[in-house]
C-alpha positions in Angstrom: -50.9 -45.9 41.4 -50.9 -46.6 45.2 -47.9 -47.1 47.6 -48.1 -50.9 47.6 -48.3 -51.3 43.8 -45.2 -49.0 43.6 -43.3 -51.2 45.9 -44.1 -54.4 43.9 -43.1 -52.7 40.7 -39.7 -51.4 42.0 -36.9 -54.0 41.4 -36.6 -55.8 44.5 -32.9 -56.3 45.2 -32.0 -56.9 48.9 -28.5 -56.2 48.1 -28.4 -52.8 46.4 -30.2 -49.5 46.3 -32.4 -49.4 43.1 -31.2 -46.9 40.4 -34.4 -45.1 40.8 -36.8 -45.0 43.7 -40.3 -43.6 43.2 -42.1 -45.2 46.2 -41.0 -46.5 49.6 -42.7 -48.7 52.3 -43.4 -47.3 55.6 -40.1 -48.4 57.1 -38.0 -47.7 54.2 -35.7 -44.5 54.2 -34.3 -42.6 51.2 -30.7 -41.6 52.1 -29.6 -38.5 49.9 -26.9 -36.0 49.7 -27.8 -32.4 50.9 -26.2 -29.1 51.8 -25.9 -27.9 55.3 -28.6 -25.2 54.8 -31.1 -27.8 53.6 -32.0 -26.1 50.3 -33.2 -29.3 48.6 -33.3 -27.7 45.1 -32.1 -30.5 42.8 -31.2 -34.1 42.2 -32.0 -36.6 44.9 -32.5 -33.9 47.5 -35.3 -32.6 45.3 -36.9 -36.1 45.1 -36.6 -36.4 49.0 -38.3 -33.1 49.4 -41.1 -33.8 46.9 -41.8 -37.5 47.7 -40.1 -38.6 51.0 -40.7 -35.9 53.6 -37.4 -34.1 53.5 -37.8 -30.6 55.2 -36.5 -27.5 53.4 -34.0 -25.8 55.6 -33.0 -29.2 57.3 -29.6 -30.5 55.8 -29.0 -33.4 58.1 -30.6 -36.5 59.6 -33.8 -38.1 59.5 -36.8 -36.3 57.9 -40.1 -38.2 57.2 -39.0 -41.2 54.9 -35.6 -39.6 54.2 -32.2 -39.1 55.7 -29.9 -36.3 54.7 -26.1 -36.3 54.6 -24.4 -33.2 53.9 -22.0 -33.2 51.0 -21.7 -29.7 49.7 -19.5 -28.1 52.5 -16.0 -28.9 51.3 -13.9 -31.9 50.3 -14.5 -35.5 51.0 -13.0 -35.3 54.5 -15.9 -32.9 55.6 -18.4 -35.8 54.7 -16.8 -38.4 56.8 -18.4 -37.3 60.2 -21.8 -37.3 58.6 -21.5 -40.7 57.1 -20.2 -42.2 60.4 -23.2 -40.6 62.2 -25.7 -42.1 59.7 -24.2 -45.5 60.0 -24.4 -45.3 63.7 -28.1 -44.1 63.5 -28.9 -46.9 61.1 -27.4 -49.5 63.3 -29.5 -48.2 66.1 -32.7 -48.5 64.0 -32.7 -52.1 62.6 -36.5 -51.8 62.0 -35.8 -49.4 59.2 -34.1 -50.1 55.7 -31.9 -47.4 54.4 -31.5 -47.0 50.7 -28.2 -44.9 50.1 -28.4 -43.0 46.9 -25.1 -42.1 45.1 -24.5 -39.2 47.5 -22.1 -36.6 46.4 -22.2 -37.5 42.7 -24.6 -34.7 41.5 -24.1 -31.0 42.2 -21.4 -31.7 44.9 -19.2 -33.1 41.9 -17.6 -36.1 43.7 -17.0 -39.4 41.9 -18.2 -42.7 43.3 -14.6 -43.8 44.0 -14.3 -40.8 46.3 -17.6 -41.4 48.2 -17.8 -45.2 48.4 -15.0 -45.8 50.8 -16.7 -43.6 53.4 -19.3 -46.4 53.6 -17.0 -49.2 54.0 -18.2 -49.8 57.7 -21.8 -50.1 56.3 -20.9 -53.4 54.5 -22.6 -56.2 56.3 -25.1 -54.2 58.2 -28.3 -55.7 57.2 -30.5 -52.7 57.0 -28.2 -50.4 54.8 -28.5 -50.9 51.0 -25.6 -49.1 49.0 -25.5 -48.4 45.4 -24.2 -51.2 43.2 -21.3 -48.8 42.1 -20.3 -48.4 45.7 -20.4 -52.0 46.4 -18.3 -52.7 43.2 -15.6 -50.0 44.3 -15.5 -51.5 47.8 -15.2 -55.0 46.6 -12.2 -54.1 44.5 -10.5 -52.2 47.2 -10.7 -55.2 49.5 -8.8 -57.4 47.2 
């Protein structure tokens, strides 16, 4: 299967990150949770390493068609600066579309209700797609 057919088969939803991403277009970026050491051994980090250009030993930022956000260094408050830096980066690169996965939900052990609020500033940024669960949590918290 070539890249183009993978893009066509992926559920195209311009509002949310798909549950599973196997292929990306040239200007699409897979945003995943990482550890600061960049040891991409499992979960979305492993997918980023194997499919989307993540670099072993690089725990933060743009790498190929992926962007790492460290989530394994402590509590939720330690993730905030990295999410803020990501949102700033994405706004400076409107030519790219960023698909944020459910970062922190795997090995890091966080729940969506803990991580979603960190992305509140991403709401309305046209080139950032969040998981539906994050959007649902942010919608409820805004009521």
